[in-house]
N, C-alpha and C positions, 0 to 999 in steps of 0.2 A: 504493500500500500504506500502511495506517495506521501512523503512527509511534508505537511504544509506548515509545521510549527515555525519554520524559518521566516515566514511572512508575518507572524503575529506582531513583532515590534513595529512594522510599518503600519499595520492596521491600527494598533494602539495609538501611534503617533497621529494618524489621520483623525481618529476619534477625538483625541485630545485637542487638536486644532479646531475641530468643528464645535466641540463643547465650549471652548473658550470664546468663540465667536457668538454662540448662542447666549452665553452669560452676558456679554457686552450688549447684545440687543435687548435683553430683558431689563437692563438697568437704564435704558433710555428715559430721559425726562418726559418725552412725549407720551410714553405709556402711562406714567403716573398722572399726567395731565388728562389723558383719556379717561382713566378710572374716576377721577374727580368730576369730570364733566358728566359721565354716566350716572354717578351717584346723585349729583344735583338734579338731573332729569327725573330720576325716580322720586326724589324728595318732592319735586313739584307735583308729580302725579299723586303722591300720597297727600299732599296739601289739598288736592281737589276732592277731598272727602271720600277717598277710596275706602278707608276703614269703616266709615259710617254706612256706605252704600257699596258693598263689594259687587263688582260687576259680574254678571252671569252671561256675558256674551263671549263666545269662543269662535274664533275664525281659524279655519284650517287651510293650509295650502293644498294644492291639487295632489301633491305626493302623499299626503296624509288623509285627505278627505274621505276616501272610501273605507278607511279602517275604523272610523269612529261613528257609532250610531247616534242619532238624535235622541234626546231624552226630555223629560218634563221639567228638569231643573235648570237646564242650560240652553240658551239660544245658540245653536250651532249653525254657522254659515260656512260656505266653501268658496274659495277663490277659483276662478276659471283656470283651466289646465295650464295655460302659459302665462298667467298674469304676473308671476314673480320671475320666472325663468327668462322671459323676454319682455321686461318692463319697457313700456313706451312712455317717454317723458311727457307726452301729450295726454296720457291716460291716468297719470298719477292722482289727479284730483278725484276721479271716480273711485279709485281703489282706496284712497285715504278716507273718503266718506264711508265706504263700506266697512272699513276696519275701525272706525272711530269708536273710542271708549271700549275697545275689545282687548282680549288677550289673543294675540296672533301667534300661532305655533307653525313654524315652517321647518323644513328639513334641508340638510346640506345639498341634496340633489335638486332642490328647487331653485338654487342660486348658482350662477356661474360668475367667474371672475370678471366677465365683461359687463355685468350689471350691478357691481358693488356700488358704484357711484349713484345709480338710479335708486337703489334700495336705501341708501343714506338720505337721498332727497325725499323719498317716500316717508321715511321716519321723521324728517323735519316737518313734513306737512301733516303728520298724524301725532301731535304732541301728547295726546292722551291715550295712545295705544301702547300696549306692552308688547314688545318684539321678543319672541322667545324661539331659540333655535334648538332643535334636536338633531345632533350631529352623529351620523352612523359611521363616519370614516376618520375620526380624529386619530386613530392609531397609525394611519399611514399618509393621509392627505393633509399634512401638518400646516402648510402655508394657507390652504383654503380654510382650515379650522380656525386659525388665528384671526383671519379676517372676519369670519362668521361670529367669533366670540367678541370681536371689537364692535361689530355692528349691533349685536343683540343686547337687550337689557338683561335677559337671563339666558344662560347657555347650559345645555345638558349634553354631555358626551355619552357615547355608548360603551366606553371603556375608560379605565383610569390612566391609560398610557398618555404621555406627553402633557399631563396636567401642570407640571412645573413650568412649562412654557406658555401654554394656553391661558393659564390663570393670570398672567401678566397683561393679557388683553381684555380680560373680564374677571373681576374679583369674585363674582358670583358664579363659579363653575364647580362648586363643591359637591354637587349632587350628580350621580350617574344614573342614567335611564338606559339600561341595557336594551339592545335590540330584542324585539319579540317577533313572533310570526307576522308576516305581512302579505304572504301569498294568498291567504284565504280569510274572509271575514269570519267573525265568531259565529254568526248566524249560519253560514254555510257549513262550517265545521261541525256544528251540532246536528245538522241534518245528515251529515256523512258519518256520524258515529257508528252506526251498524256496519258500514262498509269497512271502517277502520279497525273494528274489533276482530276481523278475520285473522286466523293464525296460519292459514295455508299460503305462506309467502315464500318467495325466493330468499335464500340466505344472503346473497350478495357478497360483499357490500356494494351498495350503490354509492357513487361518488363522482357526479358530473361537476366539473369546476370550469369556470371561465378562465381563459389564459390571459395572464398579465405579464408582459415581458420584463417588467421591473423586479419581479419577485422570483428570482432564479431558484432560491432554496425551495420554495413551495413547488415550483415547476418540476424540479428533480424528484421530489417526493411523489407527486402525482404520476409522473412517467414511470417511476419504479414500481408503484402499485399497479399501474395499468398492465404491465408485463405479467402480473400474477392474477389480476382480476379485471376482465375487460369492461365491467360496469363502472370501474374507476377510470375516468378519462377527462379530457378537455372537451367542452361543448361550446357551441357558438351562442351568440347573444339571441339567436332565434328562440331559445328556450322561453324567453320572456314574452314571446308572441303566442305561446300556447294558452288555451283557456284554462280556467281553474279546475275543471273536472279532469282534464288531461294531466295536469300537474299533480293533482291529488292521487289519481290512479297510479302514476309513476312512483310517487313516494311511498304509498301504502302497499305497494307490491313487494317491498323488501323488508326483511327483518333488521338488517344492519346498514348503517350509513357511515362511510368513511369521510372524514372532514379534515381538510388541511387549510388553516387560516392563512391569509396573505402575510400577516406578521404574527401577533399574538393576541389580537382582540377576539372577544367571544363572538363567533359568527352567528348570523341569523339562522343559518341552516341547522344549528343545534336544536333550535326550537321547532323548526320545520320537521325534523326527524322525529322528535318527541310527539308532536301534535298529530302525526300520522301513525303513531303507535310503534315506531322503530326505536332502535338503540343507537345513539351516535357514538362513534369511536373517534376520540379527539386526542390531540397532543397532551401529554401529562402536564405541560406547562400551564394549561388552563385550569388545573385543579383548584387553585385558590378562589377564582371567581365562581366556579361551579359550586364549590362548597358553600360560598356565601349566599348563593341563590337557592340552596336547599334542593338541588336536583341530582345530587351525586349518585343516588341509588340507581338511577337509570342511565348512567354514563359508563362507557368503557374507555380506558386510556391506552395510548401507545407511546413508545419511546423510539429513539433513533434506530436501534437494532431491530425492533419489530418490523420496521419498514422493509428491511432486507428480505425477511421471510415472514410474511404476514399471516400465514396459515394458522399458527398457534393462537394468534390474537382473534382471528375469525372463529376458531373453534371455541374459545373462551367466551366471546360475546354471544355466540349462538346458544351456548348452554345457559347464559344469563337470560336470554330471551325466553327460552323454553321453560326454564325454572320459574320465571315470573308469570308465564302463561297469559291467559286472557285478562286476568285481574291486573297484571302488570301493564298490559296495553292500555286498559282503561285508566289506570293511575297516571300513566305518561300523558295521555291525552288531556285529562283534567288538570294536571299540573301545568302543562304547557299553555292551556287556555288561561290560566292565571297570569301567565307571562305574555299574553297576546299584546300586540302593538296598541290595540284600543285601550287596554289597561294602562299601558305606559303613558299614553296621551292623557288619560284621566289623572294619572299621578302627577305629571308635569303641570297640568292645569291647576289642580288643587294645591300643589306645592307653591306655585307662583302666587296664588291668591293668599295662602297662609303667610308667605314671606312679606307680601305687601301690607297685609293687615297687622301682623305682629310688629312690624317695624315702623308702623305709622306713628307720627309724633303729634 
């Protein structure tokens, strides 16, 4: 085996240089000025009697709108599909009026770097609106996440990674809202419960991943597994064009699901596997977050050597599936429903209301 240890000093030096540059950036006066300006904005909103009259108007971006059902306690409105992603400076007035006095929750995929300026202008025109971002990609799309944190009044990441940096752009990013299932609505999943309870499944593991050239480590792992199990492979973005029934049938056909994160954030597909009754097989490095979420009973872990010969891990996970039986399938589904994206949105919404009310002066 080739010895790569001789390159470690060079890697360490490069990381040291990068770390030093990041520290310099985080100490910039402009970032402290930004946090002061953001805090004063929130104080002004609190001054406008938020504590006495907590707003019950929630506006969701197009990326999140289909995940959250309307209810009797909250006025839920939805932005048009492209209203944030392709902001037109001439249409900002109409959007500002729609989100007036609301808590607006949007996702990192709703915003591109091209429309950061327009989003800031929208925020200026909506001085009584709370801008809240739920960021699913803070573990790897760091520059985008920093800008989202800077723009948002409240910022929620899907993992704890890079908090030391992102928190300099938004002092209120102490709460994590992990990703939950987004492929299917809760209502649809409940109707499909009988189908999901079936035990006559393929062992698998299933593991279709989108190829990203930047993540060579992940790519090598997927390619290694593909040589052993053909259901583990790279798929195209066409997967997202399938309807929900087709996607559900694919996932619920397998007992086991192999998962390789792009870095080390907890992937959405962990919950997709659970909510369709399967057992996710994930890197052991995810154990702390999984333990914190209380889902460890239904997870199987692999390490680096397992990837070279995955048969023992498949045998172990399959036994886990069979031992837990139909009751295990039902428990996984119900547990994952608690972590559905709709519940995450409700958590963010209520958390923001609580923060604004508790801190009102």
